[in-house]
C-alpha positions in Angstrom: -7.3 36.0 -16.4 -6.4 32.4 -16.4 -7.8 30.0 -18.8 -9.7 26.8 -18.3 -8.1 24.3 -16.7 -9.6 21.9 -19.3 -8.8 24.2 -22.3 -5.3 24.1 -20.8 -5.3 20.6 -20.8 -6.7 20.3 -24.7 -4.2 21.9 -25.7 -1.2 20.3 -24.5 -2.9 16.6 -25.5 -1.9 18.6 -29.1 1.0 19.8 -28.1 2.2 16.4 -26.6 0.6 14.3 -29.9 3.1 17.2 -32.0 5.7 15.8 -29.8 4.9 12.1 -30.9 3.9 11.2 -26.9 0.5 8.9 -27.2 -1.1 9.0 -24.2 -5.0 8.6 -23.2 -7.3 11.3 -22.6 -7.7 10.3 -18.6 -3.5 10.2 -18.3 -4.0 13.9 -17.3 -6.7 15.4 -14.7 -6.7 18.7 -12.8 -8.3 19.4 -9.4 -9.1 23.2 -8.8 -8.8 24.6 -5.0 -9.8 27.8 -5.0 -8.1 30.4 -2.0 -9.0 29.7 0.6 -7.1 26.2 -0.2 -6.0 22.9 1.4 -3.1 21.5 0.0 -3.5 17.9 -0.2 -0.7 14.8 -0.2 0.5 14.0 -4.1 -2.3 11.2 -4.9 -0.3 7.6 -5.1 0.8 6.7 -8.5 0.5 9.9 -9.9 2.8 13.4 -10.7 1.6 16.9 -10.9 2.2 20.4 -12.5 0.9 22.8 -9.9 -0.2 26.3 -10.6 -0.3 29.1 -8.0 -2.4 32.7 -8.8 -3.5 35.1 -7.6 -6.0 37.8 -9.0 -6.0 36.5 -12.2 -2.3 36.6 -12.2 -0.2 33.1 -12.2 2.5 33.4 -9.6 4.3 30.1 -10.4 4.3 27.0 -12.2 6.3 23.8 -10.5 6.6 19.9 -11.1 7.2 17.3 -8.9 7.7 13.6 -9.6 5.7 11.0 -7.9 8.1 10.8 -5.2 8.7 14.6 -4.2 5.3 15.1 -1.7 7.1 17.5 0.2 7.0 19.6 -2.8 4.0 19.8 -3.4 2.4 19.7 -0.3 4.5 21.7 1.9 7.5 23.8 0.2 5.8 26.6 -1.1 4.1 27.6 1.9 7.5 28.1 3.7 10.0 30.2 3.1 13.0 28.9 4.4 11.5 24.8 3.2 13.9 24.8 -0.4 16.0 27.5 -2.4 13.2 28.3 -4.4 9.5 28.8 -3.7 6.2 30.6 -3.3 6.3 32.3 -0.3 10.4 33.3 -0.6 9.3 34.9 -4.0 6.4 36.9 -2.3 8.7 37.9 0.8 11.1 39.4 -2.3 7.7 41.2 -4.2 7.1 45.1 -3.1 4.4 45.2 -5.4 1.7 41.9 -4.3 0.6 42.3 -0.7 -1.3 39.8 0.4 -3.7 40.3 3.2 -2.0 39.7 6.3 1.3 38.5 4.6 5.0 38.2 6.7 7.3 35.6 6.8 5.6 33.9 9.8 2.2 33.9 8.4 3.4 33.2 4.8 1.6 29.7 4.2 -1.7 31.0 6.1 -1.5 33.9 3.9 -1.1 32.0 0.6 -3.6 29.0 1.4 -6.2 31.8 2.6 -5.6 34.1 -0.9 -3.9 32.0 -3.4 -5.6 29.8 -6.1 -4.0 26.7 -7.1 -4.7 24.0 -10.0 -2.9 20.7 -9.9 -2.5 19.1 -12.9 -2.0 15.4 -12.0 -0.7 13.0 -14.6 -0.2 9.4 -14.3 3.5 8.3 -13.1 3.6 5.8 -15.9 3.7 8.3 -18.4 7.6 9.4 -18.8 8.9 12.2 -16.6 9.5 13.6 -20.1 5.9 14.4 -20.3 6.1 16.2 -17.0 8.4 18.2 -17.9 6.6 19.4 -21.7 3.7 20.0 -19.4 5.5 22.3 -17.3 7.4 24.3 -19.8 4.0 24.4 -21.8 1.6 25.8 -18.7 5.0 28.1 -18.2 5.2 29.7 -21.4 1.0 29.5 -21.7 0.4 31.1 -18.2 4.1 33.5 -18.2 4.1 33.0 -14.4 5.2 36.1 -12.3 8.0 34.4 -10.7 9.7 31.3 -12.0 13.6 30.1 -11.1 15.7 31.7 -9.8 15.4 35.9 -10.2 19.2 36.0 -11.3 17.5 33.7 -14.4 14.8 36.2 -15.1 
């Protein structure tokens, strides 16, 4: 089971403080998208770290800067959209079987069965803060699919 998103934010704010980063609490919010979910465009003036989970297991954690809306909105839902994405990882995995999942139905199946939490960070924060947030969430949540297989 994943921790409560607000608890993750509170803990991250402590990590940020230890790193010498001062930011208002309002700079970081979360948006839970329970399955079935519908992703929307990255809000203007925001960056994000997103978390995909299924049956309480973290599958993937990723980040996008303020100019990466396609990565945020659609690339994880199609195996052919990029070198590393959730759909491609699920296709190569033999022990996770989403209902009706195939290469042709990957996007619809992910949207129908996988939960997503978007952690939205003000774009006025340094990109290093975004990277720290992504690293913190990767360490805390231990995503099943992270980076390329050769890196695991």
